[in-house]
N, C-alpha and C positions, 0 to 999 in steps of 0.2 A: 294488227289492224282490226278495227271493228267492222262489222257488217254495215252499220250505218255510214261509216266513212266511205267504204267501197261503193255503196249505193249512190252516195252523193257525188263521188268522183266519176262514177259511170254516167250520172246525169249531166255533169259538166262536160264530159267527153262527148256525149250525144248532142248537147247544145252546140258544141263547136263543130261537130260533123254537120249539123243542120245549117249553121252559119256558112260552112264551106259550100253546101249545095245552093243556098240562097245567093251567095255572092259570086260563085263561079258559073252557075248554070241558070239561075232564075232572075238575075239582076235586071235584065231588060224585058222580062215578061210582065204581063199585067199584075200577076201576084207579087213579083219582086218590086215593081214600081210602087204598088200600093203599100207594101211592107215598109219600104224606105222613103215613102212620100216623095217620089221623084217623077219628073216628066219623061216622056219618051226621048226627048232630045238630051237631057242630062244623063239618062241611063245609057244611051248610045255613046255619048262622049266619055263616060267614065267606066265603061264595061271592062277594059283591060285592068284598070286600077282596082276595081272591085274583085276581079278574078285573082289578082295578086294577094289582096287582103284575105280572100277566101282560102287561098293556099296556106297562108300563115295560120288561119284558124284550124285547118286540117292538120298542120304540124302539132298544134296544141292538143288536139284530140288524139292523135297518134301517140304522143308522148304520155298522155294519161293512160291510154290503153296499155302501152308498154309497161308502165309502172304497175298497173293492176295485174298484168300477166305474170309479173315477177313475184307477186305476193309480198310477203314481209321484206324480201330482199329489194323490193322496188320503192322503199320508203323515200329515199333521197330523190329519186326520179319523180315521184308524185309530188313531193314538196316543191321541187324546181318548177315543174310545169304548172302547178297551181299558182305559184308565185308569178309566173309569166302571165297567166290568165288574169290575175288580180291587177298587175301593173297595166296590162293592155286595157282592162276594163276601166280603171281609174283614168288613164290617159284618154281613152275614148270619151268618157264622161266629161272630162275637162275641155276637150277640143272639138267634139262632134255633137254629142247628144247626152244629156243627163240620164236618159233611159238606159244607156249602156251600163251605168253603174249597177242598176237593178237586174239587168238581164245577164251580165257577164261577171262583174266584180263581186257582187254579193254572193251568188252561188259558189264562186271560187273561195271566198272567205269562209263560208259555212263549211265547205268540204275540207279546207285546210284546218279549221278549228276542230272538226270531228276527227281528222287524221292525227292531229297532235294532242288532242284532249284526252 
């Protein structure tokens, strides 16, 4: 594995850990509402759903960290979790916001390209 791939995978993992914090803990705060352009009423009504989504983002981050911790032996784990990140990003872009493509899918694609390149 190249250093560049590991750095990019680490960045993707950090992004997903940040998404976890945003969705699980900051969703209904002023910062979270501003980030997701939501109203206090919407944030309150969807807080549990957002926390669930945040948990899934945490699993993606944990999987990437696991793969990194294994070094070369973690290749398949890194590929699997990056593929999950990319699929989630493409689905989110198609169903929720096009910005998700740039925030989630493209970093995952770049990390996967560096990993396999």
